[in-house]
C-alpha positions as CSV (number, residue, x, y, z in Angstrom):
1,X,-58.1,57.8,10.8
2,X,-56.5,56.7,7.5
3,X,-59.6,57.5,5.5
4,X,-59.3,61.1,6.6
5,X,-55.7,61.4,5.6
6,X,-55.5,64.0,2.8
7,X,-53.9,63.0,-0.5
8,X,-52.0,66.2,-0.4
9,X,-50.6,65.2,3.0
10,X,-49.6,61.8,1.6
11,X,-47.8,63.5,-1.3
12,X,-46.0,65.8,1.1
13,X,-44.9,62.9,3.2
14,X,-43.6,60.9,0.2
15,X,-41.8,64.0,-1.2
16,X,-39.8,64.6,2.0
17,X,-36.9,62.3,1.2
18,X,-36.6,63.8,-2.3
19,X,-36.7,67.3,-0.9
20,X,-33.8,66.4,1.5
21,X,-31.7,64.9,-1.4
22,X,-32.4,68.0,-3.5
23,X,-31.5,70.3,-0.7
24,X,-28.2,68.5,-0.2
25,X,-27.4,68.9,-3.9
26,X,-28.4,72.6,-4.1
27,X,-26.6,73.3,-0.9
28,X,-23.3,72.2,-2.3
29,X,-20.8,75.0,-2.3
30,X,-18.5,73.9,-5.2
31,X,-18.2,71.5,-8.1
32,X,-16.6,68.8,-6.0
33,X,-19.2,68.8,-3.2
34,X,-21.9,68.9,-5.9
35,X,-20.6,65.8,-7.5
36,X,-20.4,64.1,-4.1
37,X,-24.0,65.1,-3.3
38,X,-25.2,63.8,-6.6
39,X,-23.4,60.5,-6.1
40,X,-24.7,60.1,-2.6
41,X,-28.2,60.8,-3.8
42,X,-28.1,57.7,-6.1
43,X,-28.8,55.1,-3.5
44,X,-31.6,56.7,-1.5
45,X,-33.5,57.7,-4.6
46,X,-33.3,54.1,-5.9
47,X,-34.2,52.7,-2.5
48,X,-37.3,54.9,-2.1
49,X,-38.4,54.0,-5.7
50,X,-38.2,50.3,-4.7
51,X,-40.0,51.0,-1.3
52,X,-42.9,52.8,-2.8
53,X,-43.3,50.2,-5.5
54,X,-43.4,47.5,-2.9
55,X,-45.9,49.4,-0.8
56,X,-48.2,49.8,-3.8
57,X,-47.9,46.0,-4.6
58,X,-48.6,45.0,-1.0
59,X,-52.2,46.4,-1.1
60,X,-53.9,43.4,-2.7
61,X,-52.2,40.6,-0.7
62,X,-52.6,42.6,2.6
63,X,-56.3,43.1,1.9
64,X,-56.6,39.3,1.3
65,X,-54.8,38.4,4.6
66,X,-56.4,41.1,6.8
67,X,-60.0,41.1,5.4
68,X,-62.1,43.9,6.6
69,X,-59.2,45.9,8.1
70,X,-59.2,49.5,7.0
71,X,-55.4,49.8,6.5
72,X,-55.1,47.5,3.4
73,X,-58.4,49.0,2.0
74,X,-56.9,52.5,2.4
75,X,-53.8,51.3,0.7
76,X,-55.7,49.8,-2.2
77,X,-57.5,53.2,-2.8
78,X,-54.2,55.1,-2.7
79,X,-51.8,52.6,-4.3
80,X,-51.6,54.5,-7.6
81,X,-50.2,57.5,-5.6
82,X,-47.4,55.2,-4.3
83,X,-46.8,53.9,-7.8
84,X,-46.4,57.4,-9.2
85,X,-44.1,58.3,-6.3
86,X,-42.1,55.1,-7.1
87,X,-41.7,56.3,-10.7
88,X,-40.7,59.8,-9.6
89,X,-37.9,58.4,-7.4
90,X,-36.9,56.0,-10.2
91,X,-36.7,58.9,-12.6
92,X,-34.6,61.0,-10.1
93,X,-32.4,57.9,-9.6
94,X,-31.9,57.6,-13.4
95,X,-31.2,61.3,-13.9
96,X,-28.6,61.4,-11.0
97,X,-27.0,58.3,-12.5
98,X,-26.6,59.9,-15.9
99,X,-25.2,63.1,-14.4
100,X,-22.9,61.1,-12.1
101,X,-21.3,59.3,-15.0
102,X,-21.3,62.5,-17.1
103,X,-20.4,60.9,-20.5
104,X,-22.1,58.8,-23.1
105,X,-19.2,56.4,-23.5
106,X,-19.2,55.6,-19.8
107,X,-23.0,55.0,-19.9
108,X,-22.7,52.7,-22.9
109,X,-19.8,50.8,-21.3
110,X,-21.9,50.3,-18.2
111,X,-24.9,48.6,-20.1
112,X,-23.6,45.0,-20.1
113,X,-23.4,45.0,-16.3
114,X,-26.3,43.0,-14.7
115,X,-27.2,45.7,-12.2
116,X,-27.3,48.3,-14.9
117,X,-29.4,46.7,-17.7
118,X,-31.8,45.3,-15.2
119,X,-32.3,48.8,-13.8
120,X,-32.8,50.3,-17.2
121,X,-35.4,47.7,-18.2
122,X,-37.3,48.1,-14.9
123,X,-37.3,51.8,-15.4
124,X,-38.6,51.5,-19.0
125,X,-41.4,49.3,-17.6
126,X,-42.2,52.0,-15.1
127,X,-42.8,54.6,-17.9
128,X,-46.0,53.4,-19.4
129,X,-47.3,52.4,-15.9
130,X,-46.8,56.0,-14.8
131,X,-48.3,57.5,-18.0
132,X,-51.5,55.4,-17.7
133,X,-52.0,55.9,-13.9
134,X,-54.7,58.5,-14.2
135,X,-58.4,57.9,-14.0
136,X,-58.7,58.9,-17.7
137,X,-56.5,55.9,-18.8
138,X,-58.2,53.5,-16.4
139,X,-61.6,54.3,-18.0
140,X,-60.3,54.3,-21.6
141,X,-58.2,51.2,-21.4
142,X,-60.6,49.0,-19.4
143,X,-59.2,45.5,-18.9
144,X,-56.1,46.4,-20.9
145,X,-55.1,48.7,-18.1
146,X,-55.0,45.9,-15.6
147,X,-53.1,43.7,-18.0
148,X,-50.5,46.5,-18.3
149,X,-50.3,47.0,-14.6
150,X,-49.3,43.3,-14.1
151,X,-46.0,44.2,-15.7
152,X,-45.2,45.7,-12.3
153,X,-44.2,42.1,-11.3
154,X,-41.5,42.0,-13.9
155,X,-40.3,45.4,-12.8
156,X,-40.2,44.2,-9.2
157,X,-38.1,41.1,-10.1
158,X,-35.7,43.3,-12.2
159,X,-35.5,45.8,-9.4
160,X,-34.5,43.1,-7.0
161,X,-31.8,41.9,-9.3
162,X,-30.6,45.5,-9.9
163,X,-30.4,46.2,-6.2
164,X,-29.0,42.8,-5.2
165,X,-26.2,42.8,-7.8
166,X,-24.8,46.1,-6.7
167,X,-21.2,46.0,-5.5
168,X,-20.8,42.2,-6.4
169,X,-24.0,41.3,-4.8
170,X,-23.2,43.4,-1.7
171,X,-26.8,44.9,-2.0
172,X,-28.5,41.4,-1.8
173,X,-29.1,41.6,2.0
174,X,-30.9,45.0,2.0
175,X,-32.8,44.0,-1.2
176,X,-34.1,40.8,0.4
177,X,-35.1,42.7,3.6
178,X,-37.5,44.8,1.4
179,X,-38.6,42.1,-1.1
180,X,-39.0,38.9,0.9
181,X,-42.2,40.2,2.7
182,X,-43.7,41.0,-0.7
183,X,-42.7,37.6,-2.0
184,X,-44.3,35.8,0.9
185,X,-47.5,37.6,0.6
186,X,-47.7,37.1,-3.1
187,X,-47.0,33.4,-2.6
188,X,-49.9,33.3,-0.1
189,X,-52.1,35.1,-2.6
190,X,-51.3,32.5,-5.3
191,X,-52.0,29.7,-2.9
192,X,-55.3,31.2,-1.8
193,X,-56.6,31.7,-5.3
194,X,-55.2,28.7,-7.1
195,X,-53.7,26.0,-4.9
196,X,-55.7,25.8,-1.6
197,X,-58.0,22.8,-1.2
198,X,-61.7,23.7,-1.7
199,X,-64.7,21.8,-0.4
200,X,-66.1,19.7,-3.1
201,X,-69.7,20.2,-4.0
202,X,-72.1,17.3,-4.3
């Protein structure tokens, strides 16, 4: 069933939250409601960026846990789509944040805050990952491409801090709900490849 799912259908499904947010902004009737819609679009764009990033990162550990199951194999084949979608929502999140503040002095004043600079660094890590996501770069970069992709783990940690530190750590609970399953699966992956006892050969 999943193997027959069209990439275009997947893209349409992932775009739905963004279309709803954009419709809310474009449907605003005056400057005040437009500002409100932009501000209200900040959290969902950020959350969907994190969710799609997590889904992309779940592919390998799920394939290890559920060997032979089609679901993780399908996810591994399509994880770059989820990664690009994560970047698109992160970009939208960043643009809405800049518009919401509306002035360079405010943006600069925000930089020392933990939940701001972690978000900026995570976004900057996303940029080369998104640029090199095509088959062309995979072929040209070879092993270097995989090394670059591993920076996703740093982006994930920074995203967790960014989300958790919001509103004096008021975002920690929702962030952990999303990131703990990924952390547990990655811990199992590390144990499986590096720490588990192996039968000794004679």
